[in-house]
TIKOL-203984 format. One record per residue (C-alpha): x, z, y; residue number from 0. Coordinates in steps of 0.25 Angstrom, whole numbers, plus 2048, in hexadecimal, padded with zeros to 3 digits. Example, Ala and Ser with C-alpha at 12.3 -4.5 7.8 and 13.67 -1.06 7.14 Angstrom:
! residues 2
<pt><px>831</px><pz>81F</pz><py>7EE</py><pos>0</pos></pt>
<pt><px>837</px><pz>81D</pz><py>7FC</py><pos>1</pos></pt>
! end
This chain:
! residues 251
<pt><px>62D</px><pz>61C</pz><py>9AC</py><pos>0</pos></pt>
<pt><px>63A</px><pz>625</pz><py>9AC</py><pos>1</pos></pt>
<pt><px>648</px><pz>622</pz><py>9A9</py><pos>2</pos></pt>
<pt><px>64D</px><pz>629</pz><py>99C</py><pos>3</pos></pt>
<pt><px>65A</px><pz>623</pz><py>999</py><pos>4</pos></pt>
<pt><px>665</px><pz>61D</pz><py>9A3</py><pos>5</pos></pt>
<pt><px>671</px><pz>616</pz><py>99E</py><pos>6</pos></pt>
<pt><px>67B</px><pz>613</pz><py>9A9</py><pos>7</pos></pt>
<pt><px>687</px><pz>60A</pz><py>9A8</py><pos>8</pos></pt>
<pt><px>68A</px><pz>60D</pz><py>999</py><pos>9</pos></pt>
<pt><px>696</px><pz>608</pz><py>992</py><pos>10</pos></pt>
<pt><px>696</px><pz>60C</pz><py>983</py><pos>11</pos></pt>
<pt><px>69B</px><pz>608</pz><py>975</py><pos>12</pos></pt>
<pt><px>6A3</px><pz>60D</pz><py>969</py><pos>13</pos></pt>
<pt><px>6B2</px><pz>611</pz><py>969</py><pos>14</pos></pt>
<pt><px>6B9</px><pz>607</pz><py>972</py><pos>15</pos></pt>
<pt><px>6AE</px><pz>5FC</pz><py>972</py><pos>16</pos></pt>
<pt><px>6A5</px><pz>5FC</pz><py>97E</py><pos>17</pos></pt>
<pt><px>697</px><pz>5F7</pz><py>97A</py><pos>18</pos></pt>
<pt><px>68F</px><pz>5F9</pz><py>986</py><pos>19</pos></pt>
<pt><px>694</px><pz>5F6</pz><py>994</py><pos>20</pos></pt>
<pt><px>68D</px><pz>5FB</pz><py>9A1</py><pos>21</pos></pt>
<pt><px>680</px><pz>5FD</pz><py>99B</py><pos>22</pos></pt>
<pt><px>674</px><pz>603</pz><py>9A3</py><pos>23</pos></pt>
<pt><px>666</px><pz>605</pz><py>99F</py><pos>24</pos></pt>
<pt><px>65A</px><pz>60E</pz><py>9A4</py><pos>25</pos></pt>
<pt><px>650</px><pz>612</pz><py>999</py><pos>26</pos></pt>
<pt><px>642</px><pz>617</pz><py>99E</py><pos>27</pos></pt>
<pt><px>637</px><pz>61E</pz><py>996</py><pos>28</pos></pt>
<pt><px>62E</px><pz>612</pz><py>995</py><pos>29</pos></pt>
<pt><px>639</px><pz>608</pz><py>991</py><pos>30</pos></pt>
<pt><px>639</px><pz>600</pz><py>984</py><pos>31</pos></pt>
<pt><px>646</px><pz>5F9</pz><py>984</py><pos>32</pos></pt>
<pt><px>64B</px><pz>5EE</pz><py>97B</py><pos>33</pos></pt>
<pt><px>65A</px><pz>5EE</pz><py>979</py><pos>34</pos></pt>
<pt><px>660</px><pz>5E0</pz><py>974</py><pos>35</pos></pt>
<pt><px>66D</px><pz>5DA</pz><py>973</py><pos>36</pos></pt>
<pt><px>678</px><pz>5D5</pz><py>969</py><pos>37</pos></pt>
<pt><px>67D</px><pz>5DD</pz><py>95E</py><pos>38</pos></pt>
<pt><px>689</px><pz>5E5</pz><py>963</py><pos>39</pos></pt>
<pt><px>684</px><pz>5E4</pz><py>971</py><pos>40</pos></pt>
<pt><px>682</px><pz>5F3</pz><py>973</py><pos>41</pos></pt>
<pt><px>673</px><pz>5F5</pz><py>970</py><pos>42</pos></pt>
<pt><px>675</px><pz>601</pz><py>966</py><pos>43</pos></pt>
<pt><px>680</px><pz>606</pz><py>96F</py><pos>44</pos></pt>
<pt><px>677</px><pz>607</pz><py>97B</py><pos>45</pos></pt>
<pt><px>66D</px><pz>60F</pz><py>972</py><pos>46</pos></pt>
<pt><px>678</px><pz>618</pz><py>96D</py><pos>47</pos></pt>
<pt><px>67C</px><pz>61B</pz><py>97C</py><pos>48</pos></pt>
<pt><px>66E</px><pz>61F</pz><py>97F</py><pos>49</pos></pt>
<pt><px>66D</px><pz>628</pz><py>973</py><pos>50</pos></pt>
<pt><px>67A</px><pz>62F</pz><py>976</py><pos>51</pos></pt>
<pt><px>680</px><pz>62A</pz><py>969</py><pos>52</pos></pt>
<pt><px>68C</px><pz>624</pz><py>970</py><pos>53</pos></pt>
<pt><px>691</px><pz>628</pz><py>97E</py><pos>54</pos></pt>
<pt><px>694</px><pz>61D</pz><py>988</py><pos>55</pos></pt>
<pt><px>6A2</px><pz>61A</pz><py>98D</py><pos>56</pos></pt>
<pt><px>69C</px><pz>619</pz><py>99B</py><pos>57</pos></pt>
<pt><px>68F</px><pz>61B</pz><py>9A2</py><pos>58</pos></pt>
<pt><px>684</px><pz>625</pz><py>9A1</py><pos>59</pos></pt>
<pt><px>677</px><pz>627</pz><py>999</py><pos>60</pos></pt>
<pt><px>66D</px><pz>630</pz><py>9A0</py><pos>61</pos></pt>
<pt><px>660</px><pz>635</pz><py>99A</py><pos>62</pos></pt>
<pt><px>653</px><pz>63A</pz><py>9A2</py><pos>63</pos></pt>
<pt><px>647</px><pz>642</pz><py>99F</py><pos>64</pos></pt>
<pt><px>647</px><pz>649</pz><py>992</py><pos>65</pos></pt>
<pt><px>652</px><pz>640</pz><py>98C</py><pos>66</pos></pt>
<pt><px>65B</px><pz>647</pz><py>995</py><pos>67</pos></pt>
<pt><px>65A</px><pz>654</pz><py>98D</py><pos>68</pos></pt>
<pt><px>655</px><pz>64F</pz><py>980</py><pos>69</pos></pt>
<pt><px>65B</px><pz>642</pz><py>97D</py><pos>70</pos></pt>
<pt><px>65C</px><pz>643</pz><py>96E</py><pos>71</pos></pt>
<pt><px>64D</px><pz>645</pz><py>96C</py><pos>72</pos></pt>
<pt><px>648</px><pz>63C</pz><py>977</py><pos>73</pos></pt>
<pt><px>64F</px><pz>630</pz><py>973</py><pos>74</pos></pt>
<pt><px>64B</px><pz>62A</pz><py>965</py><pos>75</pos></pt>
<pt><px>654</px><pz>621</pz><py>95E</py><pos>76</pos></pt>
<pt><px>652</px><pz>617</pz><py>953</py><pos>77</pos></pt>
<pt><px>65F</px><pz>612</pz><py>94D</py><pos>78</pos></pt>
<pt><px>662</px><pz>605</pz><py>946</py><pos>79</pos></pt>
<pt><px>65C</px><pz>606</pz><py>938</py><pos>80</pos></pt>
<pt><px>669</px><pz>602</pz><py>931</py><pos>81</pos></pt>
<pt><px>670</px><pz>60F</pz><py>936</py><pos>82</pos></pt>
<pt><px>667</px><pz>618</pz><py>92F</py><pos>83</pos></pt>
<pt><px>66B</px><pz>61F</pz><py>921</py><pos>84</pos></pt>
<pt><px>65F</px><pz>61D</pz><py>918</py><pos>85</pos></pt>
<pt><px>666</px><pz>625</pz><py>90D</py><pos>86</pos></pt>
<pt><px>665</px><pz>632</pz><py>915</py><pos>87</pos></pt>
<pt><px>65C</px><pz>63B</pz><py>90D</py><pos>88</pos></pt>
<pt><px>651</px><pz>63E</pz><py>918</py><pos>89</pos></pt>
<pt><px>642</px><pz>63B</pz><py>918</py><pos>90</pos></pt>
<pt><px>63B</px><pz>633</pz><py>923</py><pos>91</pos></pt>
<pt><px>634</px><pz>640</pz><py>929</py><pos>92</pos></pt>
<pt><px>642</px><pz>646</pz><py>92A</py><pos>93</pos></pt>
<pt><px>648</px><pz>63A</pz><py>931</py><pos>94</pos></pt>
<pt><px>63D</px><pz>63B</pz><py>93B</py><pos>95</pos></pt>
<pt><px>63E</px><pz>64A</pz><py>93D</py><pos>96</pos></pt>
<pt><px>64D</px><pz>648</pz><py>940</py><pos>97</pos></pt>
<pt><px>649</px><pz>642</pz><py>94D</py><pos>98</pos></pt>
<pt><px>645</px><pz>64F</pz><py>952</py><pos>99</pos></pt>
<pt><px>653</px><pz>656</pz><py>94F</py><pos>100</pos></pt>
<pt><px>659</px><pz>65C</pz><py>95C</py><pos>101</pos></pt>
<pt><px>668</px><pz>65C</pz><py>95E</py><pos>102</pos></pt>
<pt><px>671</px><pz>65C</pz><py>952</py><pos>103</pos></pt>
<pt><px>668</px><pz>665</pz><py>949</py><pos>104</pos></pt>
<pt><px>66C</px><pz>664</pz><py>93A</py><pos>105</pos></pt>
<pt><px>662</px><pz>66E</pz><py>934</py><pos>106</pos></pt>
<pt><px>654</px><pz>66D</pz><py>93A</py><pos>107</pos></pt>
<pt><px>646</px><pz>672</pz><py>936</py><pos>108</pos></pt>
<pt><px>63C</px><pz>669</pz><py>93B</py><pos>109</pos></pt>
<pt><px>62F</px><pz>670</pz><py>941</py><pos>110</pos></pt>
<pt><px>621</px><pz>66C</pz><py>93C</py><pos>111</pos></pt>
<pt><px>61F</px><pz>665</pz><py>949</py><pos>112</pos></pt>
<pt><px>62C</px><pz>65D</pz><py>947</py><pos>113</pos></pt>
<pt><px>627</px><pz>658</pz><py>939</py><pos>114</pos></pt>
<pt><px>619</px><pz>655</pz><py>93F</py><pos>115</pos></pt>
<pt><px>620</px><pz>64D</pz><py>94A</py><pos>116</pos></pt>
<pt><px>628</px><pz>645</pz><py>940</py><pos>117</pos></pt>
<pt><px>61B</px><pz>642</pz><py>938</py><pos>118</pos></pt>
<pt><px>614</px><pz>63D</pz><py>944</py><pos>119</pos></pt>
<pt><px>61F</px><pz>634</pz><py>948</py><pos>120</pos></pt>
<pt><px>620</px><pz>62E</pz><py>93A</py><pos>121</pos></pt>
<pt><px>611</px><pz>62C</pz><py>93B</py><pos>122</pos></pt>
<pt><px>612</px><pz>625</pz><py>948</py><pos>123</pos></pt>
<pt><px>61D</px><pz>61B</pz><py>943</py><pos>124</pos></pt>
<pt><px>615</px><pz>618</pz><py>937</py><pos>125</pos></pt>
<pt><px>61D</px><pz>61E</pz><py>92C</py><pos>126</pos></pt>
<pt><px>617</px><pz>62C</pz><py>929</py><pos>127</pos></pt>
<pt><px>616</px><pz>629</pz><py>91B</py><pos>128</pos></pt>
<pt><px>625</px><pz>628</pz><py>919</py><pos>129</pos></pt>
<pt><px>628</px><pz>636</pz><py>91F</py><pos>130</pos></pt>
<pt><px>62D</px><pz>63C</pz><py>911</py><pos>131</pos></pt>
<pt><px>635</px><pz>630</pz><py>90D</py><pos>132</pos></pt>
<pt><px>644</px><pz>62F</pz><py>90D</py><pos>133</pos></pt>
<pt><px>649</px><pz>626</pz><py>917</py><pos>134</pos></pt>
<pt><px>651</px><pz>61E</pz><py>90C</py><pos>135</pos></pt>
<pt><px>643</px><pz>619</pz><py>907</py><pos>136</pos></pt>
<pt><px>63F</px><pz>613</pz><py>914</py><pos>137</pos></pt>
<pt><px>63F</px><pz>604</pz><py>917</py><pos>138</pos></pt>
<pt><px>646</px><pz>5FF</pz><py>924</py><pos>139</pos></pt>
<pt><px>639</px><pz>5FF</pz><py>92C</py><pos>140</pos></pt>
<pt><px>635</px><pz>60D</pz><py>927</py><pos>141</pos></pt>
<pt><px>642</px><pz>613</pz><py>92A</py><pos>142</pos></pt>
<pt><px>642</px><pz>60D</pz><py>939</py><pos>143</pos></pt>
<pt><px>634</px><pz>613</pz><py>93B</py><pos>144</pos></pt>
<pt><px>639</px><pz>621</pz><py>936</py><pos>145</pos></pt>
<pt><px>645</px><pz>620</pz><py>93F</py><pos>146</pos></pt>
<pt><px>63C</px><pz>61C</pz><py>94A</py><pos>147</pos></pt>
<pt><px>633</px><pz>628</pz><py>947</py><pos>148</pos></pt>
<pt><px>640</px><pz>631</pz><py>948</py><pos>149</pos></pt>
<pt><px>643</px><pz>62B</pz><py>955</py><pos>150</pos></pt>
<pt><px>636</px><pz>62E</pz><py>95C</py><pos>151</pos></pt>
<pt><px>632</px><pz>63B</pz><py>955</py><pos>152</pos></pt>
<pt><px>638</px><pz>643</pz><py>961</py><pos>153</pos></pt>
<pt><px>630</px><pz>63B</pz><py>96B</py><pos>154</pos></pt>
<pt><px>63C</px><pz>635</pz><py>972</py><pos>155</pos></pt>
<pt><px>63B</px><pz>62F</pz><py>980</py><pos>156</pos></pt>
<pt><px>644</px><pz>623</pz><py>97C</py><pos>157</pos></pt>
<pt><px>644</px><pz>61C</pz><py>96F</py><pos>158</pos></pt>
<pt><px>650</px><pz>614</pz><py>96B</py><pos>159</pos></pt>
<pt><px>650</px><pz>60A</pz><py>960</py><pos>160</pos></pt>
<pt><px>65C</px><pz>602</pz><py>95B</py><pos>161</pos></pt>
<pt><px>658</px><pz>5F5</pz><py>954</py><pos>162</pos></pt>
<pt><px>64D</px><pz>5FC</pz><py>94C</py><pos>163</pos></pt>
<pt><px>648</px><pz>5EF</pz><py>946</py><pos>164</pos></pt>
<pt><px>655</px><pz>5EC</pz><py>93F</py><pos>165</pos></pt>
<pt><px>655</px><pz>5EC</pz><py>930</py><pos>166</pos></pt>
<pt><px>646</px><pz>5EE</pz><py>92F</py><pos>167</pos></pt>
<pt><px>63A</px><pz>5E5</pz><py>92B</py><pos>168</pos></pt>
<pt><px>631</px><pz>5DD</pz><py>935</py><pos>169</pos></pt>
<pt><px>625</px><pz>5E6</pz><py>933</py><pos>170</pos></pt>
<pt><px>62D</px><pz>5F2</pz><py>938</py><pos>171</pos></pt>
<pt><px>632</px><pz>5EA</pz><py>944</py><pos>172</pos></pt>
<pt><px>623</px><pz>5E7</pz><py>948</py><pos>173</pos></pt>
<pt><px>61F</px><pz>5F5</pz><py>946</py><pos>174</pos></pt>
<pt><px>62B</px><pz>5FB</pz><py>94D</py><pos>175</pos></pt>
<pt><px>628</px><pz>5F4</pz><py>95A</py><pos>176</pos></pt>
<pt><px>619</px><pz>5F8</pz><py>95A</py><pos>177</pos></pt>
<pt><px>61E</px><pz>607</pz><py>958</py><pos>178</pos></pt>
<pt><px>628</px><pz>606</pz><py>963</py><pos>179</pos></pt>
<pt><px>61D</px><pz>600</pz><py>96C</py><pos>180</pos></pt>
<pt><px>615</px><pz>60D</pz><py>96A</py><pos>181</pos></pt>
<pt><px>621</px><pz>616</pz><py>96B</py><pos>182</pos></pt>
<pt><px>624</px><pz>610</pz><py>979</py><pos>183</pos></pt>
<pt><px>618</px><pz>616</pz><py>97E</py><pos>184</pos></pt>
<pt><px>61F</px><pz>624</pz><py>97D</py><pos>185</pos></pt>
<pt><px>62E</px><pz>621</pz><py>97E</py><pos>186</pos></pt>
<pt><px>638</px><pz>617</pz><py>984</py><pos>187</pos></pt>
<pt><px>63E</px><pz>60D</pz><py>979</py><pos>188</pos></pt>
<pt><px>64B</px><pz>606</pz><py>978</py><pos>189</pos></pt>
<pt><px>64D</px><pz>5FD</pz><py>96C</py><pos>190</pos></pt>
<pt><px>659</px><pz>5F4</pz><py>968</py><pos>191</pos></pt>
<pt><px>655</px><pz>5E8</pz><py>961</py><pos>192</pos></pt>
<pt><px>658</px><pz>5D9</pz><py>95F</py><pos>193</pos></pt>
<pt><px>64A</px><pz>5D6</pz><py>95E</py><pos>194</pos></pt>
<pt><px>648</px><pz>5D2</pz><py>96D</py><pos>195</pos></pt>
<pt><px>63C</px><pz>5C9</pz><py>96A</py><pos>196</pos></pt>
<pt><px>633</px><pz>5D4</pz><py>963</py><pos>197</pos></pt>
<pt><px>637</px><pz>5E0</pz><py>96B</py><pos>198</pos></pt>
<pt><px>635</px><pz>5D8</pz><py>978</py><pos>199</pos></pt>
<pt><px>626</px><pz>5DA</pz><py>975</py><pos>200</pos></pt>
<pt><px>628</px><pz>5E9</pz><py>976</py><pos>201</pos></pt>
<pt><px>634</px><pz>5ED</pz><py>97F</py><pos>202</pos></pt>
<pt><px>633</px><pz>5EE</pz><py>98E</py><pos>203</pos></pt>
<pt><px>641</px><pz>5EA</pz><py>992</py><pos>204</pos></pt>
<pt><px>64E</px><pz>5E5</pz><py>98B</py><pos>205</pos></pt>
<pt><px>65C</px><pz>5E9</pz><py>98C</py><pos>206</pos></pt>
<pt><px>666</px><pz>5DF</pz><py>987</py><pos>207</pos></pt>
<pt><px>673</px><pz>5E6</pz><py>982</py><pos>208</pos></pt>
<pt><px>680</px><pz>5DE</pz><py>980</py><pos>209</pos></pt>
<pt><px>68B</px><pz>5E8</pz><py>985</py><pos>210</pos></pt>
<pt><px>684</px><pz>5E8</pz><py>993</py><pos>211</pos></pt>
<pt><px>675</px><pz>5EB</pz><py>994</py><pos>212</pos></pt>
<pt><px>66B</px><pz>5E2</pz><py>99B</py><pos>213</pos></pt>
<pt><px>65D</px><pz>5E8</pz><py>99D</py><pos>214</pos></pt>
<pt><px>651</px><pz>5DF</pz><py>99E</py><pos>215</pos></pt>
<pt><px>645</px><pz>5E5</pz><py>9A4</py><pos>216</pos></pt>
<pt><px>63B</px><pz>5DD</pz><py>99C</py><pos>217</pos></pt>
<pt><px>638</px><pz>5DA</pz><py>98D</py><pos>218</pos></pt>
<pt><px>639</px><pz>5CB</pz><py>990</py><pos>219</pos></pt>
<pt><px>647</px><pz>5C5</pz><py>990</py><pos>220</pos></pt>
<pt><px>64B</px><pz>5B7</pz><py>990</py><pos>221</pos></pt>
<pt><px>657</px><pz>5B0</pz><py>989</py><pos>222</pos></pt>
<pt><px>65E</px><pz>5AE</pz><py>996</py><pos>223</pos></pt>
<pt><px>65D</px><pz>5BC</pz><py>99A</py><pos>224</pos></pt>
<pt><px>663</px><pz>5C0</pz><py>98C</py><pos>225</pos></pt>
<pt><px>66E</px><pz>5B7</pz><py>98E</py><pos>226</pos></pt>
<pt><px>671</px><pz>5BD</pz><py>99C</py><pos>227</pos></pt>
<pt><px>671</px><pz>5CB</pz><py>996</py><pos>228</pos></pt>
<pt><px>67B</px><pz>5C6</pz><py>98B</py><pos>229</pos></pt>
<pt><px>671</px><pz>5C9</pz><py>980</py><pos>230</pos></pt>
<pt><px>672</px><pz>5BE</pz><py>976</py><pos>231</pos></pt>
<pt><px>663</px><pz>5BE</pz><py>972</py><pos>232</pos></pt>
<pt><px>659</px><pz>5B2</pz><py>973</py><pos>233</pos></pt>
<pt><px>64A</px><pz>5B4</pz><py>974</py><pos>234</pos></pt>
<pt><px>640</px><pz>5AA</pz><py>96F</py><pos>235</pos></pt>
<pt><px>632</px><pz>5AC</pz><py>972</py><pos>236</pos></pt>
<pt><px>628</px><pz>5AA</pz><py>966</py><pos>237</pos></pt>
<pt><px>61A</px><pz>5AD</pz><py>968</py><pos>238</pos></pt>
<pt><px>616</px><pz>5BA</pz><py>96F</py><pos>239</pos></pt>
<pt><px>623</px><pz>5C2</pz><py>96A</py><pos>240</pos></pt>
<pt><px>631</px><pz>5BC</pz><py>96D</py><pos>241</pos></pt>
<pt><px>63B</px><pz>5BB</pz><py>962</py><pos>242</pos></pt>
<pt><px>64A</px><pz>5BD</pz><py>963</py><pos>243</pos></pt>
<pt><px>656</px><pz>5B5</pz><py>95E</py><pos>244</pos></pt>
<pt><px>664</px><pz>5B9</pz><py>95F</py><pos>245</pos></pt>
<pt><px>66E</px><pz>5AF</pz><py>965</py><pos>246</pos></pt>
<pt><px>67C</px><pz>5AE</pz><py>95E</py><pos>247</pos></pt>
<pt><px>686</px><pz>5B9</pz><py>964</py><pos>248</pos></pt>
<pt><px>693</px><pz>5BF</pz><py>961</py><pos>249</pos></pt>
<pt><px>68D</px><pz>5CD</pz><py>95D</py><pos>250</pos></pt>
! end
């Protein structure tokens, strides 16, 4: 087990609004972290700091191993589905190939091995039959699978997912977690979700984010602990897989 990302005393936000306050977190190469918390609490902001999409006001983010020199290709990112423009004229295969772009390249000629890699990744995710379709023709679940293929085509060390089960059907949700279970054999995973009950069957640890971050070194977390962490989420056990209910909150 080796450390790949180190976040130390981060303060971050947008314009003059501070969203994250004094947040620290170490990510290791065998981690599977579930990130939970209320809307507006800073979950996505934390991801953006790690991805380098925003710079923190204070604090540092350090990368180790090959992430130090090749962060763009060694961190895979699956954004929220509602932020994707499905009207953009591009095929499924082209979307996945774009995950192999280096730097700010605009005009690129993909090699035969690049194309083969994209095809193999689509097959692995179970959507190889869609490779020539336009993204505007895809369902929500199909689109998320394609974007997941794009996120892993470069064989990242860390895969980051921002509420991947939002705006998709229940069938995709079940398939997604099984795919992530297999991917975790090869990479660390960090997933933002409200579905604490289901994800607790897969993640190893839980990070509660509500301006501050409280790291729970287990996938089992009680209602009392959530209250202590100021994460307004209630857990109800039902059968073998716990379910989740959100309490009333101001966010």
